[in-house]
PyMOL Python script that loads the backbone (N, CA, C, O; Angstrom):
from pymol import cmd

cmd.read_pdbstr("""\
ATOM      1  N   MET A   1      75.359  56.777 353.331  1.00  0.00           N
ATOM      2  CA  MET A   1      74.757  55.993 354.400  1.00  0.00           C
ATOM      3  C   MET A   1      73.755  56.837 355.194  1.00  0.00           C
ATOM      4  O   MET A   1      72.619  56.415 355.412  1.00  0.00           O
ATOM      5  N   ILE A   2      74.173  58.019 355.621  1.00  0.00           N
ATOM      6  CA  ILE A   2      73.280  58.885 356.401  1.00  0.00           C
ATOM      7  C   ILE A   2      72.093  59.319 355.549  1.00  0.00           C
ATOM      8  O   ILE A   2      70.961  59.354 356.033  1.00  0.00           O
ATOM      9  N   LYS A   3      72.342  59.649 354.286  1.00  0.00           N
ATOM     10  CA  LYS A   3      71.270  60.066 353.398  1.00  0.00           C
ATOM     11  C   LYS A   3      70.258  58.933 353.216  1.00  0.00           C
ATOM     12  O   LYS A   3      69.048  59.161 353.209  1.00  0.00           O
ATOM     13  N   GLU A   4      70.773  57.704 353.069  1.00  0.00           N
ATOM     14  CA  GLU A   4      69.909  56.535 352.938  1.00  0.00           C
ATOM     15  C   GLU A   4      69.091  56.329 354.211  1.00  0.00           C
ATOM     16  O   GLU A   4      67.902  56.018 354.145  1.00  0.00           O
ATOM     17  N   LEU A   5      69.722  56.499 355.353  1.00  0.00           N
ATOM     18  CA  LEU A   5      69.021  56.343 356.627  1.00  0.00           C
ATOM     19  C   LEU A   5      67.927  57.395 356.776  1.00  0.00           C
ATOM     20  O   LEU A   5      66.820  57.079 357.212  1.00  0.00           O
ATOM     21  N   LYS A   6      68.224  58.634 356.420  1.00  0.00           N
ATOM     22  CA  LYS A   6      67.207  59.688 356.497  1.00  0.00           C
ATOM     23  C   LYS A   6      66.012  59.349 355.612  1.00  0.00           C
ATOM     24  O   LYS A   6      64.864  59.565 356.000  1.00  0.00           O
ATOM     25  N   THR A   7      66.284  58.823 354.435  1.00  0.00           N
ATOM     26  CA  THR A   7      65.204  58.449 353.523  1.00  0.00           C
ATOM     27  C   THR A   7      64.370  57.325 354.120  1.00  0.00           C
ATOM     28  O   THR A   7      63.140  57.381 354.090  1.00  0.00           O
ATOM     29  N   ARG A   8      65.030  56.307 354.660  1.00  0.00           N
ATOM     30  CA  ARG A   8      64.316  55.190 355.282  1.00  0.00           C
ATOM     31  C   ARG A   8      63.443  55.679 356.435  1.00  0.00           C
ATOM     32  O   ARG A   8      62.290  55.265 356.564  1.00  0.00           O
ATOM     33  N   ILE A   9      63.986  56.549 357.262  1.00  0.00           N
ATOM     34  CA  ILE A   9      63.249  57.042 358.427  1.00  0.00           C
ATOM     35  C   ILE A   9      62.102  57.944 357.992  1.00  0.00           C
ATOM     36  O   ILE A   9      61.010  57.864 358.554  1.00  0.00           O
ATOM     37  N   ARG A  10      62.329  58.791 357.014  1.00  0.00           N
ATOM     38  CA  ARG A  10      61.258  59.664 356.514  1.00  0.00           C
ATOM     39  C   ARG A  10      60.086  58.814 356.003  1.00  0.00           C
ATOM     40  O   ARG A  10      58.929  59.107 356.305  1.00  0.00           O
ATOM     41  N   ILE A  11      60.380  57.784 355.245  1.00  0.00           N
ATOM     42  CA  ILE A  11      59.337  56.899 354.726  1.00  0.00           C
ATOM     43  C   ILE A  11      58.594  56.225 355.874  1.00  0.00           C
ATOM     44  O   ILE A  11      57.366  56.133 355.859  1.00  0.00           O
ATOM     45  N   MET A  12      59.344  55.755 356.866  1.00  0.00           N
ATOM     46  CA  MET A  12      58.739  55.080 358.013  1.00  0.00           C
ATOM     47  C   MET A  12      57.845  56.035 358.798  1.00  0.00           C
ATOM     48  O   MET A  12      56.747  55.657 359.209  1.00  0.00           O
ATOM     49  N   LEU A  13      58.304  57.268 359.009  1.00  0.00           N
ATOM     50  CA  LEU A  13      57.514  58.250 359.756  1.00  0.00           C
ATOM     51  C   LEU A  13      56.229  58.609 359.019  1.00  0.00           C
ATOM     52  O   LEU A  13      55.195  58.845 359.644  1.00  0.00           O
ATOM     53  N   GLU A  14      56.294  58.650 357.690  1.00  0.00           N
ATOM     54  CA  GLU A  14      55.109  58.981 356.908  1.00  0.00           C
ATOM     55  C   GLU A  14      54.119  57.821 356.858  1.00  0.00           C
ATOM     56  O   GLU A  14      52.906  58.030 356.865  1.00  0.00           O
ATOM     57  N   SER A  15      54.645  56.593 356.808  1.00  0.00           N
ATOM     58  CA  SER A  15      53.753  55.442 356.677  1.00  0.00           C
ATOM     59  C   SER A  15      53.224  54.939 358.027  1.00  0.00           C
ATOM     60  O   SER A  15      52.149  54.343 358.089  1.00  0.00           O
ATOM     61  N   VAL A  16      53.978  55.181 359.102  1.00  0.00           N
ATOM     62  CA  VAL A  16      53.551  54.743 360.446  1.00  0.00           C
ATOM     63  C   VAL A  16      53.690  55.941 361.390  1.00  0.00           C
ATOM     64  O   VAL A  16      54.724  56.090 362.042  1.00  0.00           O
ATOM     65  N   PRO A  17      52.673  56.790 361.474  1.00  0.00           N
ATOM     66  CA  PRO A  17      52.757  58.015 362.277  1.00  0.00           C
ATOM     67  C   PRO A  17      53.099  57.790 363.751  1.00  0.00           C
ATOM     68  O   PRO A  17      53.669  58.675 364.388  1.00  0.00           O
ATOM     69  N   ASP A  18      52.760  56.621 364.301  1.00  0.00           N
ATOM     70  CA  ASP A  18      53.088  56.345 365.705  1.00  0.00           C
ATOM     71  C   ASP A  18      54.592  56.366 365.958  1.00  0.00           C
ATOM     72  O   ASP A  18      55.025  56.551 367.095  1.00  0.00           O
ATOM     73  N   CYS A  19      55.384  56.181 364.919  1.00  0.00           N
ATOM     74  CA  CYS A  19      56.847  56.198 365.056  1.00  0.00           C
ATOM     75  C   CYS A  19      57.373  57.591 365.403  1.00  0.00           C
ATOM     76  O   CYS A  19      58.486  57.728 365.912  1.00  0.00           O
ATOM     77  N   LYS A  20      56.584  58.608 365.132  1.00  0.00           N
ATOM     78  CA  LYS A  20      57.037  59.974 365.390  1.00  0.00           C
ATOM     79  C   LYS A  20      57.297  60.231 366.869  1.00  0.00           C
ATOM     80  O   LYS A  20      58.162  61.034 367.219  1.00  0.00           O
ATOM     81  N   ASP A  21      56.562  59.560 367.725  1.00  0.00           N
ATOM     82  CA  ASP A  21      56.683  59.780 369.161  1.00  0.00           C
ATOM     83  C   ASP A  21      57.193  58.557 369.914  1.00  0.00           C
ATOM     84  O   ASP A  21      57.155  58.523 371.144  1.00  0.00           O
ATOM     85  N   ASN A  22      57.671  57.554 369.179  1.00  0.00           N
ATOM     86  CA  ASN A  22      58.068  56.314 369.831  1.00  0.00           C
ATOM     87  C   ASN A  22      59.353  55.789 369.185  1.00  0.00           C
ATOM     88  O   ASN A  22      59.310  55.090 368.173  1.00  0.00           O
ATOM     89  N   ASP A  23      60.497  56.139 369.786  1.00  0.00           N
ATOM     90  CA  ASP A  23      61.783  55.704 369.240  1.00  0.00           C
ATOM     91  C   ASP A  23      61.909  54.190 369.219  1.00  0.00           C
ATOM     92  O   ASP A  23      62.477  53.628 368.283  1.00  0.00           O
ATOM     93  N   ASN A  24      61.382  53.520 370.246  1.00  0.00           N
ATOM     94  CA  ASN A  24      61.493  52.065 370.288  1.00  0.00           C
ATOM     95  C   ASN A  24      60.750  51.411 369.121  1.00  0.00           C
ATOM     96  O   ASN A  24      61.241  50.447 368.533  1.00  0.00           O
ATOM     97  N   LEU A  25      59.585  51.927 368.792  1.00  0.00           N
ATOM     98  CA  LEU A  25      58.829  51.407 367.655  1.00  0.00           C
ATOM     99  C   LEU A  25      59.593  51.654 366.358  1.00  0.00           C
ATOM    100  O   LEU A  25      59.710  50.758 365.522  1.00  0.00           O
ATOM    101  N   LEU A  26      60.107  52.855 366.193  1.00  0.00           N
ATOM    102  CA  LEU A  26      60.857  53.189 364.986  1.00  0.00           C
ATOM    103  C   LEU A  26      62.085  52.295 364.839  1.00  0.00           C
ATOM    104  O   LEU A  26      62.338  51.757 363.761  1.00  0.00           O
ATOM    105  N   VAL A  27      62.836  52.140 365.905  1.00  0.00           N
ATOM    106  CA  VAL A  27      64.040  51.304 365.861  1.00  0.00           C
ATOM    107  C   VAL A  27      63.671  49.864 365.531  1.00  0.00           C
ATOM    108  O   VAL A  27      64.337  49.224 364.717  1.00  0.00           O
ATOM    109  N   SER A  28      62.622  49.352 366.153  1.00  0.00           N
ATOM    110  CA  SER A  28      62.237  47.968 365.888  1.00  0.00           C
ATOM    111  C   SER A  28      61.834  47.776 364.433  1.00  0.00           C
ATOM    112  O   SER A  28      62.124  46.735 363.845  1.00  0.00           O
ATOM    113  N   MET A  29      61.176  48.759 363.851  1.00  0.00           N
ATOM    114  CA  MET A  29      60.773  48.651 362.445  1.00  0.00           C
ATOM    115  C   MET A  29      61.977  48.751 361.507  1.00  0.00           C
ATOM    116  O   MET A  29      62.041  48.037 360.506  1.00  0.00           O
ATOM    117  N   ILE A  30      62.919  49.620 361.820  1.00  0.00           N
ATOM    118  CA  ILE A  30      64.139  49.733 361.015  1.00  0.00           C
ATOM    119  C   ILE A  30      64.936  48.438 361.110  1.00  0.00           C
ATOM    120  O   ILE A  30      65.418  47.930 360.097  1.00  0.00           O
ATOM    121  N   TRP A  31      65.077  47.900 362.321  1.00  0.00           N
ATOM    122  CA  TRP A  31      65.811  46.646 362.498  1.00  0.00           C
ATOM    123  C   TRP A  31      65.095  45.491 361.808  1.00  0.00           C
ATOM    124  O   TRP A  31      65.738  44.577 361.292  1.00  0.00           O
ATOM    125  N   GLN A  32      63.775  45.532 361.797  1.00  0.00           N
ATOM    126  CA  GLN A  32      63.027  44.485 361.087  1.00  0.00           C
ATOM    127  C   GLN A  32      63.367  44.536 359.600  1.00  0.00           C
ATOM    128  O   GLN A  32      63.563  43.493 358.976  1.00  0.00           O
ATOM    129  N   GLU A  33      63.437  45.731 359.031  1.00  0.00           N
ATOM    130  CA  GLU A  33      63.857  45.872 357.636  1.00  0.00           C
ATOM    131  C   GLU A  33      65.270  45.331 357.442  1.00  0.00           C
ATOM    132  O   GLU A  33      65.549  44.648 356.457  1.00  0.00           O
ATOM    133  N   ASP A  34      66.158  45.640 358.386  1.00  0.00           N
ATOM    134  CA  ASP A  34      67.535  45.148 358.302  1.00  0.00           C
ATOM    135  C   ASP A  34      67.568  43.619 358.255  1.00  0.00           C
ATOM    136  O   ASP A  34      68.400  43.034 357.562  1.00  0.00           O
ATOM    137  N   MET A  35      66.672  42.985 358.985  1.00  0.00           N
ATOM    138  CA  MET A  35      66.660  41.524 359.082  1.00  0.00           C
ATOM    139  C   MET A  35      65.947  40.848 357.908  1.00  0.00           C
ATOM    140  O   MET A  35      66.185  39.668 357.647  1.00  0.00           O
ATOM    141  N   GLU A  36      65.084  41.566 357.200  1.00  0.00           N
ATOM    142  CA  GLU A  36      64.265  40.959 356.150  1.00  0.00           C
ATOM    143  C   GLU A  36      65.072  40.353 355.007  1.00  0.00           C
ATOM    144  O   GLU A  36      64.603  39.414 354.364  1.00  0.00           O
ATOM    145  N   ASN A  37      66.254  40.857 354.742  1.00  0.00           N
ATOM    146  CA  ASN A  37      67.047  40.362 353.618  1.00  0.00           C
ATOM    147  C   ASN A  37      67.908  39.160 353.974  1.00  0.00           C
ATOM    148  O   ASN A  37      68.718  38.720 353.158  1.00  0.00           O
ATOM    149  N   ARG A  38      67.751  38.634 355.151  1.00  0.00           N
ATOM    150  CA  ARG A  38      68.568  37.506 355.606  1.00  0.00           C
ATOM    151  C   ARG A  38      67.780  36.206 355.499  1.00  0.00           C
ATOM    152  O   ARG A  38      66.576  36.174 355.752  1.00  0.00           O
ATOM    153  N   THR A  39      68.466  35.149 355.126  1.00  0.00           N
ATOM    154  CA  THR A  39      67.842  33.839 355.065  1.00  0.00           C
ATOM    155  C   THR A  39      67.962  33.183 356.433  1.00  0.00           C
ATOM    156  O   THR A  39      69.062  32.902 356.908  1.00  0.00           O
ATOM    157  N   ILE A  40      66.830  32.947 357.049  1.00  0.00           N
ATOM    158  CA  ILE A  40      66.803  32.390 358.394  1.00  0.00           C
ATOM    159  C   ILE A  40      65.804  31.235 358.394  1.00  0.00           C
ATOM    160  O   ILE A  40      64.700  31.357 357.864  1.00  0.00           O
ATOM    161  N   ASN A  41      66.202  30.119 358.992  1.00  0.00           N
ATOM    162  CA  ASN A  41      65.399  28.903 358.902  1.00  0.00           C
ATOM    163  C   ASN A  41      64.502  28.635 360.102  1.00  0.00           C
ATOM    164  O   ASN A  41      63.542  27.872 359.990  1.00  0.00           O
ATOM    165  N   SER A  42      64.789  29.237 361.233  1.00  0.00           N
ATOM    166  CA  SER A  42      63.982  28.935 362.415  1.00  0.00           C
ATOM    167  C   SER A  42      63.930  30.135 363.352  1.00  0.00           C
ATOM    168  O   SER A  42      64.710  31.079 363.224  1.00  0.00           O
ATOM    169  N   TYR A  43      63.000  30.079 364.289  1.00  0.00           N
ATOM    170  CA  TYR A  43      62.865  31.146 365.284  1.00  0.00           C
ATOM    171  C   TYR A  43      64.137  31.283 366.110  1.00  0.00           C
ATOM    172  O   TYR A  43      64.597  32.396 366.364  1.00  0.00           O
ATOM    173  N   GLU A  44      64.710  30.154 366.531  1.00  0.00           N
ATOM    174  CA  GLU A  44      65.933  30.179 367.331  1.00  0.00           C
ATOM    175  C   GLU A  44      67.077  30.815 366.550  1.00  0.00           C
ATOM    176  O   GLU A  44      67.865  31.586 367.100  1.00  0.00           O
ATOM    177  N   GLU A  45      67.160  30.485 365.265  1.00  0.00           N
ATOM    178  CA  GLU A  45      68.193  31.062 364.425  1.00  0.00           C
ATOM    179  C   GLU A  45      67.975  32.567 364.264  1.00  0.00           C
ATOM    180  O   GLU A  45      68.937  33.332 364.200  1.00  0.00           O
ATOM    181  N   THR A  46      66.728  32.987 364.199  1.00  0.00           N
ATOM    182  CA  THR A  46      66.407  34.408 364.088  1.00  0.00           C
ATOM    183  C   THR A  46      66.924  35.171 365.302  1.00  0.00           C
ATOM    184  O   THR A  46      67.577  36.204 365.158  1.00  0.00           O
ATOM    185  N   ILE A  47      66.635  34.665 366.486  1.00  0.00           N
ATOM    186  CA  ILE A  47      67.074  35.318 367.713  1.00  0.00           C
ATOM    187  C   ILE A  47      68.593  35.364 367.785  1.00  0.00           C
ATOM    188  O   ILE A  47      69.182  36.406 368.074  1.00  0.00           O
ATOM    189  N   SER A  48      69.211  34.239 367.521  1.00  0.00           N
ATOM    190  CA  SER A  48      70.668  34.154 367.565  1.00  0.00           C
ATOM    191  C   SER A  48      71.300  35.108 366.556  1.00  0.00           C
ATOM    192  O   SER A  48      72.241  35.833 366.879  1.00  0.00           O
ATOM    193  N   THR A  49      70.777  35.100 365.340  1.00  0.00           N
ATOM    194  CA  THR A  49      71.295  35.982 364.290  1.00  0.00           C
ATOM    195  C   THR A  49      71.113  37.442 364.672  1.00  0.00           C
ATOM    196  O   THR A  49      72.025  38.250 364.499  1.00  0.00           O
ATOM    197  N   PHE A  50      69.932  37.783 365.195  1.00  0.00           N
ATOM    198  CA  PHE A  50      69.655  39.161 365.585  1.00  0.00           C
ATOM    199  C   PHE A  50      70.683  39.657 366.605  1.00  0.00           C
ATOM    200  O   PHE A  50      71.269  40.727 366.434  1.00  0.00           O
ATOM    201  N   PHE A  51      70.897  38.876 367.662  1.00  0.00           N
ATOM    202  CA  PHE A  51      71.822  39.312 368.704  1.00  0.00           C
ATOM    203  C   PHE A  51      73.265  39.349 368.211  1.00  0.00           C
ATOM    204  O   PHE A  51      74.039  40.208 368.634  1.00  0.00           O
ATOM    205  N   ASP A  52      73.633  38.437 367.334  1.00  0.00           N
ATOM    206  CA  ASP A  52      74.973  38.479 366.741  1.00  0.00           C
ATOM    207  C   ASP A  52      75.154  39.760 365.916  1.00  0.00           C
ATOM    208  O   ASP A  52      76.180  40.432 366.015  1.00  0.00           O
ATOM    209  N   LEU A  53      74.154  40.082 365.113  1.00  0.00           N
ATOM    210  CA  LEU A  53      74.222  41.291 364.282  1.00  0.00           C
ATOM    211  C   LEU A  53      74.241  42.550 365.143  1.00  0.00           C
ATOM    212  O   LEU A  53      74.969  43.497 364.846  1.00  0.00           O
ATOM    213  N   LEU A  54      73.450  42.561 366.195  1.00  0.00           N
ATOM    214  CA  LEU A  54      73.409  43.699 367.106  1.00  0.00           C
ATOM    215  C   LEU A  54      74.764  43.880 367.793  1.00  0.00           C
ATOM    216  O   LEU A  54      75.266  44.999 367.902  1.00  0.00           O
ATOM    217  N   ALA A  55      75.346  42.780 368.251  1.00  0.00           N
ATOM    218  CA  ALA A  55      76.623  42.835 368.966  1.00  0.00           C
ATOM    219  C   ALA A  55      77.774  43.289 368.079  1.00  0.00           C
ATOM    220  O   ALA A  55      78.665  44.005 368.538  1.00  0.00           O
ATOM    221  N   ASN A  56      77.764  42.878 366.810  1.00  0.00           N
ATOM    222  CA  ASN A  56      78.893  43.252 365.952  1.00  0.00           C
ATOM    223  C   ASN A  56      78.640  44.528 365.146  1.00  0.00           C
ATOM    224  O   ASN A  56      79.443  44.884 364.284  1.00  0.00           O
ATOM    225  N   GLY A  57      77.540  45.211 365.419  1.00  0.00           N
ATOM    226  CA  GLY A  57      77.282  46.505 364.790  1.00  0.00           C
ATOM    227  C   GLY A  57      76.751  46.440 363.371  1.00  0.00           C
ATOM    228  O   GLY A  57      76.838  47.422 362.633  1.00  0.00           O
ATOM    229  N   SER A  58      76.197  45.289 362.972  1.00  0.00           N
ATOM    230  CA  SER A  58      75.682  45.146 361.610  1.00  0.00           C
ATOM    231  C   SER A  58      74.271  45.686 361.430  1.00  0.00           C
ATOM    232  O   SER A  58      73.830  45.896 360.300  1.00  0.00           O
ATOM    233  N   LEU A  59      73.565  45.911 362.516  1.00  0.00           N
ATOM    234  CA  LEU A  59      72.246  46.535 362.428  1.00  0.00           C
ATOM    235  C   LEU A  59      72.424  48.046 362.513  1.00  0.00           C
ATOM    236  O   LEU A  59      73.412  48.538 363.058  1.00  0.00           O
ATOM    237  N   THR A  60      71.465  48.766 361.975  1.00  0.00           N
ATOM    238  CA  THR A  60      71.502  50.221 362.035  1.00  0.00           C
ATOM    239  C   THR A  60      71.590  50.669 363.491  1.00  0.00           C
ATOM    240  O   THR A  60      70.849  50.182 364.345  1.00  0.00           O
ATOM    241  N   ASN A  61      72.484  51.582 363.761  1.00  0.00           N
ATOM    242  CA  ASN A  61      72.740  52.045 365.119  1.00  0.00           C
ATOM    243  C   ASN A  61      71.517  52.740 365.714  1.00  0.00           C
ATOM    244  O   ASN A  61      70.927  53.623 365.091  1.00  0.00           O
ATOM    245  N   PHE A  62      71.144  52.326 366.934  1.00  0.00           N
ATOM    246  CA  PHE A  62      69.977  52.891 367.619  1.00  0.00           C
ATOM    247  C   PHE A  62      70.076  54.415 367.719  1.00  0.00           C
ATOM    248  O   PHE A  62      69.121  55.131 367.417  1.00  0.00           O
ATOM    249  N   GLU A  63      71.225  54.892 368.141  1.00  0.00           N
ATOM    250  CA  GLU A  63      71.396  56.333 368.355  1.00  0.00           C
ATOM    251  C   GLU A  63      71.318  57.104 367.033  1.00  0.00           C
ATOM    252  O   GLU A  63      70.806  58.224 367.004  1.00  0.00           O
ATOM    253  N   SER A  64      71.812  56.527 365.956  1.00  0.00           N
ATOM    254  CA  SER A  64      71.707  57.169 364.639  1.00  0.00           C
ATOM    255  C   SER A  64      70.256  57.285 364.212  1.00  0.00           C
ATOM    256  O   SER A  64      69.843  58.307 363.664  1.00  0.00           O
ATOM    257  N   ILE A  65      69.485  56.242 364.462  1.00  0.00           N
ATOM    258  CA  ILE A  65      68.057  56.270 364.133  1.00  0.00           C
ATOM    259  C   ILE A  65      67.361  57.362 364.938  1.00  0.00           C
ATOM    260  O   ILE A  65      66.586  58.145 364.389  1.00  0.00           O
ATOM    261  N   ARG A  66      67.635  57.412 366.233  1.00  0.00           N
ATOM    262  CA  ARG A  66      67.004  58.397 367.106  1.00  0.00           C
ATOM    263  C   ARG A  66      67.359  59.817 366.676  1.00  0.00           C
ATOM    264  O   ARG A  66      66.489  60.685 366.599  1.00  0.00           O
ATOM    265  N   ARG A  67      68.624  60.045 366.401  1.00  0.00           N
ATOM    266  CA  ARG A  67      69.065  61.389 365.997  1.00  0.00           C
ATOM    267  C   ARG A  67      68.459  61.802 364.665  1.00  0.00           C
ATOM    268  O   ARG A  67      68.059  62.952 364.487  1.00  0.00           O
ATOM    269  N   CYS A  68      68.394  60.864 363.736  1.00  0.00           N
ATOM    270  CA  CYS A  68      67.799  61.166 362.425  1.00  0.00           C
ATOM    271  C   CYS A  68      66.323  61.535 362.577  1.00  0.00           C
ATOM    272  O   CYS A  68      65.851  62.495 361.969  1.00  0.00           O
ATOM    273  N   ARG A  69      65.598  60.766 363.392  1.00  0.00           N
ATOM    274  CA  ARG A  69      64.191  61.062 363.626  1.00  0.00           C
ATOM    275  C   ARG A  69      64.025  62.441 364.252  1.00  0.00           C
ATOM    276  O   ARG A  69      63.144  63.211 363.870  1.00  0.00           O
ATOM    277  N   GLN A  70      64.880  62.734 365.212  1.00  0.00           N
ATOM    278  CA  GLN A  70      64.817  64.019 365.894  1.00  0.00           C
ATOM    279  C   GLN A  70      65.091  65.161 364.909  1.00  0.00           C
ATOM    280  O   GLN A  70      64.442  66.206 364.960  1.00  0.00           O
ATOM    281  N   HIS A  71      66.035  64.952 364.036  1.00  0.00           N
ATOM    282  CA  HIS A  71      66.389  65.979 363.046  1.00  0.00           C
ATOM    283  C   HIS A  71      65.235  66.223 362.085  1.00  0.00           C
ATOM    284  O   HIS A  71      64.934  67.369 361.749  1.00  0.00           O
ATOM    285  N   LEU A  72      64.582  65.136 361.636  1.00  0.00           N
ATOM    286  CA  LEU A  72      63.480  65.269 360.690  1.00  0.00           C
ATOM    287  C   LEU A  72      62.261  65.870 361.369  1.00  0.00           C
ATOM    288  O   LEU A  72      61.228  66.060 360.728  1.00  0.00           O
TER     289      LEU A  72
END
""", "prot")
cmd.dss("prot")
cmd.show_as("cartoon", "prot")
cmd.util.cbc("prot")
cmd.orient("prot")
């Protein structure tokens, strides 16, 4: 899991250099990837699904993303 996260973050940092200095941008892009594999029918469902996933820990942890970026 950690190795996969490091790979995802390394790719993101190389493809979007602004992520190097902006944790919020990096996290939003990682979470966007997390959401891309879900079937969602409407904007309202997207918001509801996002917050449900965030609340139950199904999205990549913010602090893990930040620490991985810092390490790289």
